[in-house]
N, C-alpha and C positions, 0 to 999 in steps of 0.2 A: 864436887866438880862435875860429876856425871849428871846431876840434876840440872845444874846451870847450863850444861851443853844441850840437854833435851829441851830446856826452856827456850834457849836461843833458837834452836831448830824450829820449834813451834811458832815462836814470834816471827821468824823469817818467813815461814810458810804463810802465816796470816797476812803479813805485810805484802807478800807476793800476790796473794789472792786479791787483796784490796787494791793493789796497784793495777792488776789485770782488769778488775772491774772498772776502775777509774779510767783506764786507757780505752776500754771498750765503749763506755758511756761517752767519754770525750770525743772519740772518733765518730760515734753516732751523731752527736750534736753538731760536729763539724760538717758531717754529711748533710744533715737536715738543713742547716743554714746555707750551705753552699748550693744545695739542690733547689732551694726555694727561689722562685722567680714569678713575675707577673707579666701577662701579655700587655702589649701597648694599648692605649686608649684609641678610640675611633678607628678600630681595625676593620678594614673592608673584609666582608665574609664572602666565601665562595657560595654560589647558588648551584646546587646540583639539579640538573634537568634529566628526567627519566624519558627514554625513548618509548614511542608507541602509545603515549598518553596525550590526549588532546589538551592543549594548553591555550587558554584564552589570553588575549593581549591586555584586556581591561576587565574591571569588575563594574557591574551596572548599578545604577541607582534604582530605587523603587522596586527592587527584587528582594525577596526574602532569602537570606543565607543563614547558615548555622556556624557557630564557633565553639570550640572546646578548649579548656585549659585543664591539663592533667599531669600531675606529678606521679610518675610511674614507679618511684622508689627503687630504681635500677633492677626491677623485676624480682627482687629478693624478699621484700618486706610484706609477706603474706599475712593473713589474719592471725596465724598462730606464732608469728615471729616476735622476738623481743630484741632490742638493740642496746648494746653496752653503753652508748653515750646518753641514753635516756634512763639508765638504771637497770636495763635488761641484761641478757647473758650473751647474745650472739653478735658476731662481727662480720660474718661473710654469708653469702648464699650457701645453703646446705649441700646442694648437689647441682652439678652443671646441667644435667639433663632436665632436672626439675625446673631450673632457672629458665632454660630455653623454652620449655613447655608453657611456663607462666608468661613469658614475653609473647609467645604465639597467642595465648589466650587474651592478653591485653590488646594485641593488634586486632584480633577478631572482634572484640567488644567495640573498638573504635570504628572499624569498618561497618559494623551493624548499626552504628549510631548515625551514619551518613553525614559526616561533618565536612563542611567546606573549608574552614580555616582551623588548623590544629596547632596548639601550642603545648609542647611537652617539656617537662623538667625531669632532672635526674636520670638521664640516659647515659649509660656507661659506654665509653669508647674502648678503653683498655685499663681495667682495674683488677687488682688482686681479689677483691671481694666478689667479683663476678667471673673469675677464672680466665680473665683476659678476653672474654667474649665480646665481640664488637656489636653492641646492641644498636648503635646508630645505623650502621650499614644494614643490619638485619631488618630493622623497622622500615627503613627507606625502601627496601625491596618488597616488604609485605603490604604496606599501607595503600599503595596505589595512587599517590599524588604525583603531579607533574613537576613541581618545584619543591625543593627542600633547602633549608638553611640550618646549619649546625654551628652553634657558638660554644666554645669550650668554657665551662664555668669554673673548673679547677683542674689542676694537675699536681697532686700532692706527693711529696716524698714518702718513702716507706715508713709506716707507723708501726713500731714494734710493741703494739699493745692491742688487745690483752695478750699477756705473755703466752698463754696456752694456744691461742690462735690469733696472731697479729692481724690487724686490720689491713696492713699493707699499703700499697700505693693506689691512688685513684685518679683516673682521667675521665672526666664526665662533663656533661653539658646539657644544653637545651636545643630543641628542634622546633622549627616553624615550618609548616607544610601547607601548601595551597596549590590548586591546579589553575592558577592564573600567573602570568609572567611576573616574576619579582624584578622590579626595576633596579633596585639596589638594596643592600643590607649591610649594616655596620654593627660592630660590637662595642658597647660602652662599658668601660671599666668602672666598677663601683668602688667607693671608699670602703676600706676595711680596717680592722684593728692593726696597730703598728707594733705592739709588743709581742711577746711570745705567743699570745692567743691568735696571732695571724695564721699560725700553722693549723688552727682549727677552723678559722674563718675562710681560709683558702683564697681563691681568686675570683670573687663574685662579679657577675656581669648581668647585663640585659642586652637583647638584640633589638634592632629596629629594622623591619623589612617594609619596603615601600612598593605599593601596587598602584598602577594608574587607574583612575576612575573615568567613566565615559564622559563626565562633565568637565574634565580638565584638571580636577583636583587629584589628590592621592589618598589612599587608605594606608595609614601608618600602623603596622602591627608590632606592638611592643610585647616581647616575651621575656619574663623575668623570674629570677629565683633569688630573693633577698636573703640576708644573713640570718642564721639561726644560732649556731654554736660559736662561742668565742667572741661575740660582739657585745657592745653595750648600747645604751639608749642613744648616745650622741652619734655613734656610727650609723645606727638605723635612721636617725634624723637626716644625716648627711646623704645617705643613699636615696631617700625619698626626695630630698631637695634637688639632687642632680636629675632624677627621673622627671620631676615636675618642670624643671627648667627646659628640658628637651621637649616635653609635651607642649609647653606654652609656645615654643617656636613653631611647632606644627599647627597649633591652633591659630596663630597669627596669619598663617598662609591659607587658612580656610580648609585645611585638610581634615580628614576623618581619623579618629583615634580609637583603636581597640588595644587595650593594655591588659594582658592576662598573665596569670602566673601564681606562684607560691609566694605570698607576701610575708610569710612568717610573722604575721600579726593577726589578731582576731578581727575580722572585717565586719562583724555584726555591729550595727549602729548602737545597740544597747549593751555592748560588751563592757564588763567591769573587770577589775583585778584586785588581788590581795597578795599577802606575802607568800602564798603557795603557788601563785600563777607562774608558770615557766616563762623564761624570757621570750621564747618563740610564740607565746600565746597572749601577749599583752595587747590591749586595744589599739586599733589603727587610729592614727591622728587625723581624723577627717578634715580638720580645719586647714590642712596644708593643700587640699585640693582646690584649684580655681573653680569658679562657679560654672565654667563651661563643661566640666567633666564630673562624673559620679560613677559609683558602682552600678552596674546594669540592673540590679534588683530594685533600685530606688525608682526607676522609670519604666520598668517593664509592664506591659499590659497584663501578663500572667507571671507571677512570681511564686516559686516554691523553694525556699531555703530551709525547710524543716530539718533536712539532714546536714550534719556537719561534714566538713571535707577533709579533716585530718584527725588522726588518733595519736595518743601517746604510745610510745613503744617500750614502756617499762615492763610490759608483760604481754601475753597473748590477748587479743581483742575479746572482750566480753561486753555485749550490748547492754547498755544501762549502767555499767560499772566503770569501764575505761573512759578516761578523760578524752573528750572529742571537742574540736574547735572548727569554726568556719574560717579556715586559714587561707583558702584559695579564692580567687575572684577574677572578674573581668570589669575593667573600667572602660567607659565609653564617653565620647564627646556628645554635645547636645545636638549635633547634626545627624545623629544616628537614632533611629526609632527602634526600640527594643520590643519585640513581640512577646518573647518568652525568656525567662531566666530561671534555671533549675540547678540545684545542687543534687546531683544524681545519687540515689540511695543504694550504692553498690556494696555497702557494708564491709568495705576494706578487705574484700576477698583476695585480691591479687596484689594489692599495694596498701601502704598506710594512708593513702589519700583517696578520696572520691572525686570524680571530675565535676567541673562546672560546665554546663552547656547553655548556650544562648542562641536564640533566633532573632534576627535583626534585619533592617534594611537601611541603606544609605539614603537620606533625604536628598531630593534633587534640588539643591540650593540654587544652582544656576538657572534651572527651568521654572522656578516658582513664579506664579502670576503676581503682579503687583496688587496691593490692596485696593479695593474699589473705593472711589471717593465717596465721602459722606454726602447726603442730599444737600446739607447746608453749604458744603464746599462747591457743589455743582451750581447752586443758585448764585453764589457769589461770583463764580467765574462767568456766568451768563450776564450778570449786571455789568461786569467789566467790559465784556465783549460789546454789549449794546452801546455803552458810553463811547467806546472806541469807534463804532460805526457812525454815531452822530457827529463826532469830530471830523471824520473823513468827509461826510456829506457837506458840512459847513465850509470846509476847505475848497471843495469842488464848486 
């Protein structure tokens, strides 16, 4: 009887522990599902204007400008960092002061590059992984541009994983910066996974910021960060389809297109894949691009894409050993002349990405001189004029 009583107590204790675990897990799942939400599509974005900085009303044609696309990895993914979702160990920035110093270093690198149009990705606004530090506000104060547009890319509920140091909640996005007046900017909501994996894919988006050009057209700056984790091939196809549809609308208006960002595809023309290729490194489907647009390296007078722009985060970076891919890029329309296109060899020192830098000028489509008539056409016109003169004389 004593044994049976002890057995019952043990069983009740085990059942109690199991019930408590189930209750905690159930409560957490309820929290995750109830906290999940997506921002509206075609959301008008606020343009932040900084005082004391000269702001031009328009951007000119036939003038050389520079553009940069740079995923800053929320300032935490330095060369010796490994990330748990890539098979590494870490989930957060190691130290808040170290994080802030790294963000300061990234800002200085950008300033020293003398960039006119800046497109940043993975900039945290309020995340557990970056100690709640507002990188958006910090960079807007440091970089020295007149106009900024921030588009929230995701706002995820608290992730209780890894158990030893949970990833936590993340509020992060993309920044577009320029010292020319931004006429308007909108946030387009990208298609994402609909199952449980949507909690990994989060709330992807791209922004479109429009700047007036001196010839009456507009420069449309697309800043994007496509899906990496939790998505499948069909979702990535849908994302690109939406992007191309918007670009086509601007092309029909004769506008200029610069589309930069983290494509989460291998954007090398010769890219291949096998069973070991990560989802985020699969070849870009170039056939979806209309003939009026292409990646800038295809048409640049000077191209250097020797360096890849993204590394795998399964372990610390080791040159020649770590998997690297040209994941980032800038697409341009054919009314833009690309002088130079470079994947900068910054060796992933401060983030898991290297920036793409491009020098370009907008062709003066409205001001182009008409083609000169061919000699044969001129002769034909002269004959017609003489015949007309003879007819007039006969009438008189």
